C-alpha positions as CSV (number, residue, x, y, z in Angstrom):
1,X,0.1,0.0,0.0
2,X,1.3,3.4,-0.9
3,X,1.9,6.0,1.7
4,X,0.0,9.3,1.6
5,X,3.3,11.2,0.9
6,X,4.0,8.8,-2.1
7,X,0.4,9.3,-3.4
8,X,0.9,13.1,-3.2
9,X,4.3,12.8,-4.9
10,X,2.9,10.9,-7.8
11,X,-0.1,13.2,-8.2
12,X,2.2,16.4,-8.2
13,X,4.5,14.8,-10.7
14,X,1.5,14.1,-13.0
15,X,0.1,17.6,-12.7
16,X,3.5,19.1,-13.5
17,X,4.2,16.7,-16.4
18,X,0.8,16.9,-18.0
19,X,0.1,20.5,-17.1
20,X,-3.3,19.1,-15.7
21,X,-5.8,20.8,-13.3
22,X,-4.9,19.6,-9.8
23,X,-8.6,19.1,-8.8
24,X,-9.1,16.6,-11.7
25,X,-5.9,14.6,-11.2
26,X,-6.4,14.6,-7.4
27,X,-10.0,13.4,-7.5
28,X,-9.2,10.7,-9.9
29,X,-6.1,9.4,-7.9
30,X,-7.9,9.5,-4.6
31,X,-10.9,7.5,-6.0
32,X,-8.3,4.7,-6.8
33,X,-6.1,5.1,-3.8
34,X,-6.2,2.4,-1.0
35,X,-5.9,4.8,1.8
36,X,-8.1,5.9,4.6
37,X,-10.1,9.1,4.9
38,X,-7.6,10.8,7.1
39,X,-4.8,10.1,4.7
40,X,-6.8,11.2,1.8
41,X,-7.3,14.6,3.5
42,X,-3.5,14.8,4.0
43,X,-2.8,14.0,0.4
44,X,-5.3,16.8,-0.6
45,X,-3.5,19.2,1.7
46,X,-0.1,18.4,0.3
47,X,-1.1,18.5,-3.3
48,X,-3.1,21.7,-3.2
49,X,-0.6,23.4,-0.8
50,X,2.5,22.6,-2.9
51,X,0.6,23.7,-6.1
52,X,-0.6,27.0,-4.8
53,X,2.6,27.8,-2.9
54,X,5.0,27.0,-5.6
55,X,6.5,30.4,-6.1
56,X,7.0,30.8,-2.4
57,X,8.5,27.3,-2.1
58,X,10.8,27.7,-5.0
59,X,12.2,31.0,-3.7
60,X,13.0,29.4,-0.3
61,X,14.6,26.3,-1.9
62,X,16.7,28.4,-4.3
63,X,18.5,30.1,-1.3
64,X,20.2,26.9,-0.5
65,X,20.8,25.5,-4.0
66,X,24.0,25.9,-6.0
67,X,22.1,25.3,-9.3
68,X,18.8,26.6,-10.8
69,X,15.7,24.6,-9.8
70,X,15.0,23.9,-13.5
71,X,18.0,21.7,-13.7
72,X,16.9,19.5,-10.9
73,X,15.3,16.1,-11.8
74,X,11.5,16.4,-11.6
75,X,11.3,13.8,-8.7
76,X,13.9,15.7,-6.7
77,X,12.2,19.0,-7.1
78,X,8.8,17.5,-6.1
79,X,10.3,16.0,-3.0
80,X,12.0,19.3,-2.1
81,X,8.7,21.2,-2.5
82,X,6.8,18.6,-0.5
83,X,9.3,18.8,2.3
84,X,9.5,22.5,2.4
85,X,5.7,23.0,2.3
86,X,5.4,20.7,5.3
87,X,8.1,22.5,7.3
88,X,7.0,26.1,6.4
89,X,3.1,25.7,6.3
90,X,2.1,22.6,8.2
91,X,2.6,23.2,12.0
92,X,1.4,19.9,13.1
93,X,4.0,17.9,11.1
94,X,7.2,17.5,12.9
95,X,10.2,19.0,10.9
96,X,12.1,15.8,11.3
97,X,9.3,13.8,9.7
98,X,9.1,16.3,6.7
99,X,12.8,15.9,6.1
100,X,13.2,12.2,6.5
101,X,10.1,11.3,4.5
102,X,11.2,13.6,1.7
103,X,14.7,11.8,1.6
104,X,12.8,8.5,1.6
105,X,10.7,9.7,-1.6
106,X,13.9,10.4,-3.6
107,X,15.4,7.0,-2.6
108,X,12.2,5.2,-3.6
109,X,11.7,7.0,-6.8
110,X,15.0,6.6,-8.7
111,X,16.9,9.6,-7.4
112,X,18.8,8.1,-4.5
113,X,21.8,10.1,-5.7
114,X,20.1,13.3,-4.4
115,X,19.3,12.1,-0.9
116,X,22.1,14.1,0.6
117,X,21.1,17.2,-1.2
118,X,17.4,16.9,-0.1
119,X,18.4,16.4,3.4
120,X,20.9,19.2,3.5
121,X,18.5,21.9,1.9
122,X,15.5,20.9,4.0
123,X,17.5,21.0,7.2
124,X,18.6,24.6,6.2
125,X,14.9,25.5,5.8
126,X,14.2,24.1,9.1
127,X,17.0,26.2,10.6
128,X,16.3,29.5,8.8
129,X,12.4,29.4,8.6
130,X,10.3,31.3,6.1
131,X,12.0,33.8,3.8
132,X,10.8,36.5,1.5
133,X,12.3,39.1,-0.7
134,X,9.4,41.5,0.4
135,X,7.5,41.3,-2.8
136,X,3.7,40.3,-3.1
137,X,4.7,37.7,-5.6
138,X,6.8,35.7,-3.2
139,X,4.7,36.2,-0.1
140,X,1.5,35.1,-1.8
141,X,2.9,32.9,-4.5
142,X,1.7,34.8,-7.5
143,X,3.4,36.0,-10.8
144,X,4.4,39.6,-10.6
145,X,2.0,40.6,-13.5
146,X,-1.0,39.3,-11.6
147,X,0.0,41.1,-8.3
148,X,0.5,44.3,-10.4
149,X,-2.8,43.9,-12.2
150,X,-4.8,43.4,-9.1
151,X,-3.2,46.3,-7.2
152,X,-3.7,48.6,-10.1
153,X,-7.3,47.5,-10.6
154,X,-8.7,47.0,-7.0
155,X,-6.0,48.7,-4.8
156,X,-3.1,47.0,-3.1
157,X,-5.1,46.2,0.1
158,X,-7.9,44.4,-1.9
159,X,-5.2,42.7,-4.0
160,X,-3.5,41.3,-0.9
161,X,-6.9,40.2,0.5
162,X,-7.8,38.5,-2.8
163,X,-4.4,36.6,-2.8
164,X,-4.8,35.7,0.9
165,X,-8.3,34.3,0.3
166,X,-7.0,32.1,-2.5
167,X,-5.3,29.7,0.0
168,X,-6.9,27.0,2.0
169,X,-10.0,24.9,2.0
170,X,-13.0,25.8,-0.2
171,X,-16.5,25.7,1.2
172,X,-18.6,23.1,-0.5
173,X,-22.0,24.5,-1.6
174,X,-24.9,22.7,-3.3
175,X,-28.0,24.0,-5.2
176,X,-31.1,22.3,-4.0
177,X,-33.2,20.8,-6.9
178,X,-36.4,22.7,-6.1
179,X,-38.4,20.5,-8.4
180,X,-38.0,17.6,-6.1
181,X,-37.4,18.8,-2.6
182,X,-36.5,21.9,-0.5
183,X,-33.6,23.1,1.6
184,X,-35.1,21.9,5.0
185,X,-35.7,18.3,3.7
186,X,-32.5,18.0,1.9
187,X,-30.7,19.0,5.1
188,X,-32.5,16.2,7.0
189,X,-31.7,13.7,4.3
190,X,-27.9,14.5,4.2
191,X,-27.8,14.7,8.1
192,X,-29.0,11.0,8.1
193,X,-26.1,10.3,5.8
194,X,-23.7,11.9,8.3
195,X,-23.4,15.2,6.5
196,X,-23.8,18.5,8.4
197,X,-25.2,21.4,6.3
198,X,-26.6,24.9,6.8
199,X,-28.5,27.3,4.6
200,X,-26.4,29.4,2.4
201,X,-26.4,33.1,3.7
202,X,-26.1,34.6,0.1
203,X,-28.0,32.2,-2.2
204,X,-31.6,30.9,-1.6
205,X,-32.2,27.2,-2.1
206,X,-28.6,26.6,-1.4
207,X,-26.7,24.7,1.2
208,X,-23.3,24.8,2.5
209,X,-21.8,21.4,3.4
210,X,-19.9,21.8,6.6
211,X,-18.7,18.2,7.0
212,X,-19.3,14.7,5.9
213,X,-16.9,13.9,3.0
214,X,-17.8,13.4,-0.7
215,X,-21.3,14.7,-1.0
216,X,-21.5,13.8,-4.7
217,X,-21.3,10.2,-3.8
218,X,-24.5,10.2,-1.7
219,X,-27.8,8.6,-2.6
220,X,-29.4,12.2,-2.4
221,X,-27.0,13.2,-5.3
222,X,-27.7,10.1,-7.4
223,X,-31.4,10.7,-6.8
224,X,-31.1,14.2,-8.3
225,X,-31.9,16.2,-5.2
226,X,-29.0,18.7,-5.8
227,X,-26.1,19.5,-7.8
228,X,-22.7,20.9,-6.6
229,X,-22.5,24.6,-7.4
230,X,-20.5,27.7,-6.0
231,X,-22.6,30.6,-4.5
232,X,-21.3,33.0,-7.2
233,X,-22.7,30.9,-10.0
234,X,-26.0,30.5,-8.3
235,X,-26.0,34.4,-7.8
236,X,-25.3,34.7,-11.6
237,X,-28.4,32.7,-12.4
238,X,-30.5,34.7,-10.0
239,X,-29.4,38.0,-11.8
240,X,-31.1,36.7,-15.0
241,X,-34.4,36.7,-13.3
242,X,-36.0,33.9,-15.3
243,X,-39.7,33.2,-15.3
244,X,-41.9,30.2,-15.8
245,X,-42.5,29.5,-19.5
246,X,-39.7,31.6,-20.9
247,X,-37.3,30.7,-23.6
248,X,-33.7,30.9,-22.2
249,X,-30.3,30.3,-23.9
250,X,-27.2,29.4,-22.0
251,X,-24.6,30.2,-24.6
252,X,-21.6,28.5,-23.1
253,X,-23.2,26.0,-20.9
254,X,-20.9,23.0,-20.2
255,X,-20.6,21.3,-17.7
256,X,-24.2,22.5,-17.1
257,X,-24.5,23.7,-13.6
258,X,-26.0,27.1,-14.5
259,X,-28.4,25.5,-17.0
260,X,-29.7,23.2,-14.2
261,X,-30.2,26.1,-11.8
262,X,-32.0,28.2,-14.4
263,X,-34.2,25.2,-15.3
264,X,-35.1,24.8,-11.7
265,X,-35.9,28.5,-11.3
266,X,-38.3,28.1,-14.2
267,X,-39.8,25.1,-12.4
268,X,-39.0,22.8,-15.3
269,X,-41.2,24.8,-17.7
270,X,-40.5,26.7,-20.9
271,X,-37.6,26.1,-23.0
272,X,-34.0,25.9,-21.7
273,X,-31.5,25.8,-24.6
274,X,-27.9,24.8,-23.5
275,X,-25.2,25.3,-25.9
276,X,-21.5,24.3,-26.2
277,X,-19.0,24.0,-29.0
278,X,-17.9,20.4,-28.0
279,X,-20.4,17.6,-28.2
280,X,-18.7,15.4,-25.7
281,X,-19.4,18.2,-23.1
282,X,-23.2,18.3,-24.2
283,X,-23.3,14.7,-22.9
284,X,-22.4,15.9,-19.4
285,X,-25.4,18.3,-19.6
286,X,-27.7,15.7,-20.8
287,X,-26.6,13.2,-18.2
288,X,-26.9,15.9,-15.4
289,X,-30.5,16.8,-16.7
290,X,-31.5,13.2,-16.7
291,X,-30.3,12.7,-13.0
292,X,-32.0,15.9,-11.9
293,X,-35.2,15.1,-13.7
294,X,-35.1,18.4,-15.8
295,X,-37.0,17.8,-19.1
296,X,-37.1,21.4,-20.5
297,X,-33.5,21.3,-21.4
298,X,-32.4,21.0,-25.0
299,X,-28.7,20.7,-25.9
300,X,-27.2,22.3,-29.1
301,X,-23.7,22.1,-30.4
302,X,-22.9,25.7,-31.2
303,X,-19.9,28.0,-31.5
304,X,-20.9,31.0,-29.3
305,X,-18.6,33.3,-31.5
306,X,-20.5,32.7,-34.7
307,X,-24.2,33.6,-35.4
308,X,-26.5,30.6,-35.7
309,X,-29.6,31.5,-37.5
310,X,-31.3,28.3,-36.4
311,X,-31.2,29.4,-32.7
312,X,-34.6,30.6,-31.4
313,X,-35.0,34.1,-30.2
314,X,-34.9,34.3,-26.5
315,X,-36.5,36.1,-23.6
316,X,-33.4,35.7,-21.4
317,X,-29.8,34.8,-22.3
318,X,-26.8,33.8,-20.2
319,X,-23.6,34.7,-21.6
320,X,-21.1,33.2,-19.2
321,X,-18.1,33.3,-21.5
322,X,-14.8,31.3,-21.4
323,X,-12.4,33.3,-19.2
324,X,-9.0,33.3,-17.5
325,X,-10.6,31.8,-14.3
326,X,-8.7,34.3,-12.1
327,X,-11.6,34.4,-9.7
328,X,-11.4,30.5,-8.9
329,X,-7.7,30.0,-8.2
330,X,-8.6,28.9,-4.7
331,X,-10.2,25.8,-6.4
332,X,-7.7,25.6,-9.4
333,X,-4.4,26.9,-7.9
334,X,-2.4,26.5,-11.1
335,X,-4.5,29.1,-12.8
336,X,-2.5,31.7,-10.9
337,X,0.6,30.8,-12.9
338,X,-1.1,31.6,-16.3
339,X,0.9,34.0,-18.5
340,X,-0.4,37.5,-19.0
341,X,-0.4,37.2,-22.7
342,X,-2.5,34.0,-22.4
343,X,-5.1,36.1,-20.4
344,X,-4.9,39.1,-22.8
345,X,-6.0,37.1,-25.7
346,X,-9.4,36.3,-24.1
347,X,-11.1,39.7,-24.2
348,X,-11.6,39.7,-27.9
349,X,-13.2,36.3,-27.9
350,X,-15.4,37.2,-25.0
351,X,-16.5,40.4,-26.8
352,X,-17.3,38.5,-29.9
353,X,-19.5,35.9,-28.0
354,X,-21.2,38.8,-26.2
355,X,-22.1,40.7,-29.5
356,X,-23.3,37.5,-31.2
357,X,-25.4,36.4,-28.2
358,X,-27.2,39.7,-28.1
359,X,-28.6,39.1,-31.5
360,X,-30.8,36.2,-30.3
361,X,-32.4,38.4,-27.6
362,X,-36.1,39.6,-28.0
363,X,-36.9,43.2,-27.4
364,X,-37.6,43.6,-23.6
365,X,-35.4,40.7,-23.0
366,X,-32.3,40.6,-20.6
367,X,-28.8,39.2,-21.1
368,X,-26.4,38.5,-18.2
369,X,-22.7,38.7,-19.3
370,X,-20.5,37.1,-16.7
371,X,-17.1,35.5,-16.0
372,X,-15.5,33.8,-13.1
373,X,-12.5,36.2,-13.5
374,X,-11.2,39.2,-11.5
375,X,-9.8,41.2,-14.6
376,X,-11.4,44.5,-15.6
377,X,-10.3,43.7,-19.2
378,X,-12.5,40.7,-19.3
379,X,-15.3,42.2,-17.3
380,X,-16.5,45.9,-17.1
381,X,-14.3,47.0,-20.0
382,X,-16.0,44.5,-22.2
383,X,-19.6,45.4,-21.1
384,X,-18.8,49.1,-21.1
385,X,-17.6,48.8,-24.8
386,X,-20.7,46.7,-25.7
387,X,-23.1,49.4,-24.3
388,X,-21.1,52.2,-26.2
389,X,-21.4,50.3,-29.5
390,X,-25.0,49.2,-29.1
391,X,-27.6,51.8,-28.5
392,X,-30.5,49.3,-28.6
393,X,-29.3,48.1,-25.2
394,X,-29.3,49.6,-21.8
395,X,-27.6,48.5,-18.5
396,X,-29.6,47.0,-15.8
397,X,-28.6,47.0,-12.1
398,X,-27.6,43.5,-11.0
399,X,-28.7,42.2,-7.5
400,X,-29.1,45.7,-5.9
401,X,-29.2,44.1,-2.4
402,X,-25.6,42.7,-2.7
403,X,-22.7,44.7,-1.3
404,X,-20.4,46.4,-3.8
405,X,-16.7,46.9,-3.1
406,X,-16.4,49.6,-5.9
407,X,-19.4,51.9,-5.1
408,X,-22.6,52.4,-7.1
409,X,-22.3,50.3,-10.1
410,X,-25.0,48.4,-12.2
411,X,-22.6,45.4,-12.5
412,X,-21.4,43.3,-9.5
413,X,-18.0,42.0,-8.8
414,X,-17.9,39.2,-6.3
415,X,-14.9,39.2,-4.2
416,X,-13.7,36.0,-2.2
417,X,-12.6,38.2,0.8
418,X,-15.8,40.1,0.9
419,X,-18.6,37.7,-0.2
420,X,-17.0,34.4,0.7
421,X,-17.5,32.8,-2.7
422,X,-15.6,32.6,-6.0
423,X,-14.4,35.7,-7.6
424,X,-17.0,36.6,-10.3
425,X,-18.3,39.3,-12.5
426,X,-22.0,39.8,-13.2
427,X,-23.4,42.3,-15.4
428,X,-27.0,42.7,-17.2
429,X,-28.3,44.5,-20.1
430,X,-31.9,44.8,-21.6
431,X,-32.7,45.1,-25.2
432,X,-34.9,48.2,-25.7
433,X,-35.4,48.2,-29.5
């Protein structure tokens, strides 16, 4: 049987080698791992911790290495990062255990030649403790361009709070399938299955799972009583204000969470058209709709950036565009390491999808433009450009009851440190002619 550290070691190597999302690799590996719940939690903490703290860890390791980190064998670097993370950020792990177990990892995984190096470097980290060059980048393990962008966009104080909120465990929120049950009954059902839940303070018909393990493996889940969805995404759906019997289009729908919530908000009436460019992702939506018992959903393969004359005119449109994901780095920590030029390319595609989507909207209809990003170039600059170039649309104030960090705006930017959910941008426009 593999140890927890060996399991984490293999997962981290795979993430690095394949440039995969940590949550996907981790979930797959833990499903197969023959280790107990306590060890699975330890593995998760190690994988997420090493991934999100990589810049900080590498800076501290570099202080005691005579060669650049990129010249180290991958298994050596992974063992060093694992050891350094335990020493610097896991107070309950004895330093001696962190060092000794990291040495064992290189010996076991074809790098015994580096055991002395690993031992020496980690002992120096034990002796000297956490070091920083004083920059936000090293302190919060984020690339310099991202620290600069958030500081300039939201102010240094907010930037630091966003970065601080990107570490640690993420609350698990679920959307109640109101066509089958209600929040109170679902709480009771999950409690009988050893899950503790409480009503979400920001989103109605939503629960926060406090404890209990993998909620998506419960009978309640397989019976279609809920789907897993962050608070921000639920608020995005609420902003569209759908009504029974309407025709609604979700332009970039996969994997389908917002489609499901909108369908439930319409009480499984009307027509919910769910689009995505990839047919294999439409299958995810169809499978989810079947599990939830939602039969007003129709999936259509469609490129959101190109006009499709066969799409119906809609009363409401959700335009939740592909984005950088800079608002969800607490869930997918590797997103923080994206290159600035990669992010910059997105705004033109997003604007194209927004403009095309608006052509499907009836007069008097509403369109919500949203991203799970905290980047003004993808957010308010796109919606402001759209309004300046489309005089047949007007801005609509989104969720006026919600606290705004940036004053009296029609759009809403959800901040992890303020709202306790994913970073998210929500705006709404109405077609007036």
